[in-house]
N, C-alpha and C positions, 0 to 999 in steps of 0.2 A: 518416570513420568507417569501420572495417574491417568485413568480413562477420562475422556471428556464428554462421553455421551450423556445427554440429559433428558432424552426422550427414547422410549422403545422404538425399535424399527417397526414400520408399519407393513412393509413388504419386503421380501428378499428376492433378489435376482442375481443370476451369475454376473460376475464382474466381467465386463467386455475386454477382449484381448487388447484393445488399443489403450485401455486404462490399467493394464497390468495383470490380466488373468494369468495364472490362477490366484495370485495373492499380491497385494500391494501394501507395503508398509507406509502409513501416513504419519507424519511428523508435524502436528499442528503448530502454526506460528513460524515455521522455518520455510526456507526456499523450497521449491518443487524438487530440486536435485536431492534433497534429503528424504523425499517421499518416494522410495525406490519402487519401481515397477518389476513385474515378473519374478517375484521372490521364490526361490526354490530351496535355498539354504541359508541359515543364519550362523554367522561365526561371531563369537564375542572376543573382541580385542582389547588390550590394555593400553592402546595408544591409537591416535587417528589413522584411518586407513590410508595407505599411500598407493592408490591405483591411478590409472591414466587420467580419468577425469578429476578425481579428488585432488590431485596435485597440480594440474595445469589449467583446468577449465573452471572449476567451481571454487575459485579463490579470489581474494581481494588483497591489495597491498596492506601490509601492516601499519604503514605510515603514509601520509598523503603524497601522491606523486603529481608532477606536472602533466597537464594535457599533452598527448602525443608520445609520452614515454611508454616504453614497454613494461611489461609486468616485472617488478623487481623479484629477486629471489626470496625476500623476506615477506611471506604471505600468511593469511589466515583463511580458514574455510568460511565460505559464505553460509551463514546459519540463519539467525532470527531476523525477520523483517524490521526495519527501522520504522518509525512512526510515519504515516502517510494518509493523505485524503485525496478525494478526487470529486470534482463537481460533475454529476451526471445529468443535471438539467438546469438551465437550458443548454442545448447543444452548441458547440463552437460555431460562430457566425449566424446564429439564429437572430430572426427579426421579431422584436417584442414591441407591443404597444406602450407608449409612454404614459398613457392614461390608465393603464391597468396595473394593479399590484401584481408583482411576480413572486412566486415561491420558489427559490432556489433549492435544489436537492442534491445530495451527495452521500458518499460513503467514506469512512475513516477506519483505519485498522493499524495494529502494531503486532509484531511477532510475540513479544513477551511483554507482560504488563497489561495496561488498559488505557483506552482513549479517555482523556480527562476533559478536553474541551476541543471544539472547532471554532475558528474565527474566520470571518469573511471581511475582505476590504473591497471597497468600490472606488478607492482613490490611489491605486497602485501601491498599496502597502504603507501609506502615511498614517492611516488610522484603521483600527480593527474592531469589529463588533462581534459579539458571540452569536453562534448559530445555536438552534435548539437541537439538542441530542435526543434521540429515541432511547428508551430505557435499555439497559444492558441486557444482552441475550447471553448465549453460551460464551465461554471464556475466549474462544478464538474467533468468534463471529465478527463481521464487519459491523460498525456502528453507524446507523443512518443519521443524517443531519438535514435540517431545513433552515432557511433564512428568508423572511419576508422582506421584500424591497419594493418601494415605490419609486420609480425613476424620477429624477429631479431635473433632467435635461434631455434633449434629443441629441442623437448622433452615436458615434461609436463609444463603447464603454467596456471595461474589463472587470470581471469578478475574480478575486483571488481567494483561495481556501488554504488555511494552515491549521493542522491539527497538532495537539499537545498530548503527550502521554502522562501517565501518573508518576513518572520519574523525573518530569520537568523537561523532557526532550521535546523540541518543537521541529516541524518541517523547516529546513532552511530555505532561504530565498534562492541560494545557489548551492546545490549540494556538492559534496566532494566528488572529484572526477575519479574514475578508476578505469584501466585499460579495457576491461570486459563489459562495462556499463551496468554492473549489478547494483541493485538497491537505489536506483534513481528515485529520490523522494522529494524533489524541489517542490516549493509551493505550486499548486496547480492553478492554471490561468484559463479562464474562458471569456473570449471576447464576443460581444453581441452588438447589434444595432438597434437603438431605441428609435422607434418611428412615431410619427404624429398619429 
């Protein structure tokens, strides 16, 4: 993996103990369990590590399982994040004025690859409209998006956000269930009240 720094460090401070002092290994795009804290030794292995957490906690079923089933013996390590987006404004249950244009905001990301587009639905996923994406930043950075909307009616309404990556993967309406809950990436929903 090549370095991903794109800007020089402006200031250097000791890594706080809670974040892994004296050294933390960061694996961009992968789950936090891959970014090991409190590193004091590195061992190079020719196969995946078989430690306590890596074989029982940071794993997912290799094949889909039914909700409420226990973790099957056939698993894979939790690694790169699937495509995901989240609406950050308005907040859930916000009250917005129907006479005012609203700019919805959010973030989208994917572990490996790039965000290709984000779509917004105001009719429970029947139709989708493209949001505006900010220009690409660093390879592993979140991608911000905005969507301008003029309310068409008063009352309760829901915004849905769905991101797509450059490999054709989209956030699912209902993500695959897994016993440990990793990588939940279902379409994000925010309900608001449109007032007079």
